[in-house]
N, C-alpha and C positions, 0 to 999 in steps of 0.2 A: 749557450743559454740553457739554463736548467729547464727540464721538461715540467710542464704544469700538470699536476695530477689531481684527481678528485679525492675526496676524503676516503672513499672505499679503496681506491688504488693505492693510496699512501698506507692505509692500514695493512693491505696485503703485502706491500713491499717491506714494511717494518717487521712483520710477523712471519714471513715465509722466505725471504731472501737468505741464503747461507750466511750464518751469523758472523763469521770472521770477515768475509768480504763486505758485509753491510757495515760493520764497525769501522773498517778502514775507509769505506766510502764516506761515512759520517765524520770520521776523525780528521781527514785531510783538510777540509775547510776550517774546522775548529782549531787545528794546529796552526794553520796560517793566520787565522784570526787572532789567536792568543799570542803568537810570535810578534805580529805587527802591532798589537795593542801594547805589548811590553816596550816596543820601540818608542812609544810616546815618552816614557820616563827615561829610557836609555838615551834617546836623542838629546833631551834636556841636560842630562848628566854629562854627555860627551861634549856638547858645544859649550856649555858653561865651563867645563874643565879646560877648554882652550883659552879661557881668560887668565889662567894661571893665578887664580885668586882663591885661596883655600876657604875663607869664610863664605864666599859665593857658592862654592861646591858644597860646603857643609849645609847651606840653607836648603838645598834640595832634600838632604836627609832629614832635616827638621820638619819640612812640610810633608814628607812622605807619609807619616802617620795620619795626617789630615786627609790625604788622598785615599788612604786605606779606609777611613771612616765613610767617605763618599761611596767607595766601592762596596763597603759592608751594607749600606742601606740599599744600594742598587741591586746587589746579588740577593739580599733578603727578599726583595719584592720580585726580582727576576727569576731566581731559582724557585721561590715559593710558588709563583704562578706558573712557571714553565714546567716543573716536574709534575704539578697537578694536572696541567693541560695534557701532557703526554699520556698520563693514565686515563684521563677522561676520553681522549681520542681513541685509546686502546679499547675502551668500553663503548665507544660510539655515542657518548653523551655530549653532543655538540653544543647545546644551549648553555649548559653549565661552563663549558670551555670558553664560550664567548664572554660570559660574565667574568670569568677568572682573568682572561687577557686584559679586558678593559679596567678592571679593578687594580691589577698590578701596574699598568701603565700610568693611569691618571693618579694613582697613589704616589708614584715616583715624582710626577710633576709637582704635586702638593708638597711633598717632603723636600724637594730640591729648592723651592722658593723659600720655605721656612729655614732651611740650612743656610742659604745665602744671606738672608736677613740677619740671622743671629751671628753668623760668622764675621760679617763685615762690621757689625756693631762692637764685637769684642775681639777684634783681630790681634791687638797687641798683647793683652793678657793670655790669649790663646797660644801665641807663639812662645811666650814665656813658659807656659805649661808644657809645650812640646819639646822644650830643652834648649831654646835659642840663648846663646851667650850675648853679651853686649856687642861684640864684634859681628856676630852672625845676624842679630836682630833686624837691622835695616834691609838686608837682603831677603830674609825670611818673610818680612811683611810685604816687600815688593813682589816676591814670587807668589806668596799665598793669596794675596788680594784677588788676582785674576783666576786662580784655581777655584776660589770660593765663588766668584761670579759665574763661572762655567758649570757649577754643580748641577743645576736643573737639567742642562743638556746632557751632562755626563750620566746622571742617574737614569734619565729616559732612554739614553742609548744603550746602557747596560741591560735594562729590562727588555727592550725590543730585541737586542741581540740574543739574549738567552731564550726568550719566548719563541723566536724563529727557529733556533736550533732544536728546541724540544719538540717543535712541530715537524721536524725532519727537513727543514729548509736551511741547512747550514751554509749553503752557497750564498744566499742573499744576506745572511748575517755577516759572512766573511767580507763581502763586497763593501758593506756599510762601514764596518770597523776598519778594515784595511785601508780604504781610501782616505779616511781621516788621518790615520797614522802616517801614511806616505806624505800627505800634505804637510803634516807637522814637521817631518824631516826636512822638507824644503823651506818651510817658513822659519824654522829655528835660526839658521845662520843669517837669514835676511833680517830678522828683527834684532837678534843679539849683536851681530857684527856690523852689517851694512847700515842699519838704522841707529846703531850705537845704544840700544836700550838695555843691554846686559841681561841680568837675571829676569827683570820684568819682561823683556822681549820674549824670553823662553816661555813664560807663563801665558803671555798674550797669544803666542803661536799655538800653544796647547789648547787654549779656550776656543780660538777660531776653528781649529781642527775638530774639536768636539761638537761644535754647532754643525759643521759640515757632515760629520758622521751621523748625527741625529737626523738631519734632513734626508740623507740617503736611506737610512734604516726605516724612517717613517714611510718613504716612498716604496720601500721593499715590502711593506705589509700588504700592498695591493698586487703583489706578484707571487707566483709559486704556490698558490692555494693556501696562503696564510689566512688565519682568522682576521677579519677586518676589525679595526678599532671603532667602537661606537660609544659615544659619551653616555647615551641612555642605558648602555649595558653596565656602566659603573654602579656598583652596589656595595652596601655595608652589611649585607645579610651575613649572619654568622656561618651559614652553610658554605658560603664562598670564601669568607675571610679565614675561617679556621684552618683549612688545608694550606692556604698561602702562608700563614704564620708558622704552622708546623713544618712545612716543606722548606721555608726560608730561614728558620731559626738557626740551623747549623751554619749556614753561610754568614748570617749576622754575627754569630759567636766567633766563627773562624776569622773573619775579616776584622771584626771589632777588637778581638783580643790581639790580633796581629798589630793593630794600631797601638793598643796599650803596651804591648811588648816592645814596639819600636820606641815609644816614649821612654819606657824604663831603660832601654839600651842607650838612648841619647843622654838621659840623665846620669846613667852610670859612667858614660864616656866623659861627661863634663866634670865628674868627681874623681874618677880613677884612671882616666885615659891618658893623663900626662901631668907633668909638673908645671910647665909653663902654659900661658894662654894659647900660644902657637901650637904646642903639642896637643892640647885639648881639642882645638879646632880641627887639627889634622886627624885625630881619632874619630871625631864625629863625621868628617868628610869620608874617611876610609870605610866606616861602617855603612854610610849611605851608598857608596860605590859598590861594595860587596853585596849589599842587600839587593841592589838593582840587578846585578849580574846573576845572583842565585834565583831571584824572582823570574828573570828572563828565562832561565833554563827550566825552572819548575812550571812556569806558565805554558811553555811549548809542550812539555811532556803531559801536563794536565789536559791539554787539548785532545790527547788520545782518550783519556777518561771521559771527556765531554762528548766525544764521538760515541761512546758506549751509553751515555745517559739516556738519550731519546730511545735507543734500542731497548734498554732496560725498562724504561717506563711503559712503552707500548706493549712489550711482551709480558711484563708483570701484570699490567692491566688486563691483557688477554689471557692470563693464566697459563702462559707457556714458560713454566719455571725452568725446564731443562735448557732452553735457549738463554735464559737469564744467567744461569750458572756457567754454562759454556762460554758465554760472552765475557763474563767477569774474569775467568781464568785466562782467556786469550789476552784481554786488555792488560791484566796484571803482568804477564810475561813480557809484553812489548814495552810497557812502562819501565819495568825493572831493567831491561837491557839498555834502553835509551839513557836512563839515569846513571847506570854504571859507566857508560861511555863518557858522559859529561864529567862524572866524578873523577875519572882517571885523567882526563884532559885538565880539569881545574886544579887537581892536586899536583900535576906535573909542571904546569905553566902558570901559576897564580900571579907571579910578579909581572909577567908580560901582559896578562889580561888586565890587571888593575891599572897598569901604566898607560893603557889606552885611554882611560878616562881622567887620569890626573898624573902630572909629571913630578909632583912634590915627593921628595925622597921619604919623608916621614909618613905621608899618606900611603905610599906604596909598601913600606915596611910593615905598617900596622895591618893593612889590608891583606897582604900576602899570608901572614900567619892566620888571620881570621878565615880566609877562604879555604886554606888547606884543611883546617879542622872541620869546616862545614861540609866539605866534599867527602870526608870519611864516612859520615852517616847518611849522605844524600840518597843512595840507592834504597835505603830502608823506607823512604817516603813514598815509594811506589805502592806499598801495601797500605799505608795510612791514607793517602789521597784516594786511591781507588775504592777502598772499603767505605770511606766517608761518602763519596759521591754515589756509590751504589745504594747504600742504606738510605740516603736522603731521597733518591729517586723512587725507591720502593715505598716511601712514606713511613719509614721507621724513624720517626722524629726524635725519640728519646736516645736511641743508640747513636744516631748520626750527630746529634747535638753534643753528646759526650765526646765523641771522637773529634769533632770540630774544635772543641775547647782544649783538647789534650795537648796539642803541640805547642801553641803559643800562649796558652793560658795556664792550665794545670801544671805543665812541665817548665816552660820557659821563664815565666814571671818569677816563681820562687828561686830558680837558679840564678837569674840575673840580679836578684836582690841579695842572695847569699854569697856567691862566689867572689865578686869583685872586692868587697870589704876584706876578704880573707887573703886572696892571691893577687889583687890588683888588676892590671890591664889584661892579664892572661885569663882572668875569670870572664871578662867581656868577650874575649876572642873564642873561648871554647863553649860558651853558654848555649848557642844554637845547636851545636853538635850533640851536646848532652841531652838537650830537650828532645831532639829527634830520636835518639836512642830510647828514651823513656816512652815517647809517644808510640813507637813501634811495639814496645812491650805491652802497652795498654790495648793496642788495636787487635793483636793476634787472638787473644782469648775471646774477644767480642765478635770477631769475624767468623770463627770456626762454627758456632751454632747456626749462624745465618746460612752458610754454605750447606750445612747438613739439612736445614729446613727446606731449602730449595731442592735438594736431592730427594728428600722424602716425598715432597709434594709432587715432584715429577714422576716418581714411581707410582704414587697413588693414581695419578691421571692416566698413566699408561695401563695400569691394571683395570681401571674403570672403562 
């Protein structure tokens, strides 16, 4: 059981504990939380793949951008309120922290209900926009319907998870998220195979698991010294909303553009992915599988960066710039090493990894090439991810928003629109790797001045 600390004890822990040890301590629950969260989608992909139905597997890839949109809204409110709270707690401004937590949470509930209402009303044209072919459409609607229904609980869970983590309570956020994901792994085969519900069963299992996670996370707000949720603390005052918008905008842009990028990729696959309808469905399915695999790896490694975020926020708010800089460099080294290991494994054994989720030969062939190319540039993302998260936590809304838009927006979308018409399916398969390389090139010159600024401020403080 995690030790319950007062606000003063927590402030002391976050600003005085040796930085490397503190980041590891914060990162372990975040890594577990991110790993297990990714298993939500991985489990659906795996168990639906056992149906040996390519359009059914492809439907997961079609609905994936919709899930990214839900996450975009959730992380917009969660990261915006969470990184603001960490800085406020670093400054010991508790009252404003309470208003920020309540506004982020209840804002998520309101947005979730609105999303569900509109999503169910326009579900068929929505699936068409997302790239569903005539053969994929019924499966996409069946799966998407329950994902949309669970949106309010998913949004609220994301916000609670992020807010707890930024308050230095990664343990409780891990328990809430991990428990729901584990439940989903058990419910998936039950609903898909035992009850014979197929694709819809996977979505029902996911929705039930999200409700379960929400309830656990809500209960966790009463433990570990978390700020309590109070409806009366919800406010629309610009003083509270402004930092939430500024702090959350990079996440909204990153996740939102990831959704647009996935839609563009699906549409490119339906046009240039193959000659026959079967080949096109296989290309969409392969992209869905590879995207889940790469997201699983990226999510786990981003958990390391998320362990640094509350440390960054507390210390930046407390004006301990040397600790921020040292923590950033340590986190970057660990992230790069982990990404390099995964890239080597993914590049060496892509066929074996893709075949775990689908046994169709065309899906495996298309996915193998796609995964190899993505692994080539994958280690570079350690710089992009860590720089983005650090700047976002320090309140550098402009820089972090640009970086969040770089990978999937500024770089990927033009590439996926230009390359496939020129070189066909290969253009789809290499698009993400090209975008990652360009995003790295954009990040480095933006990161260097920030590191210099932290170093200079640290020297000024030491001199004073």
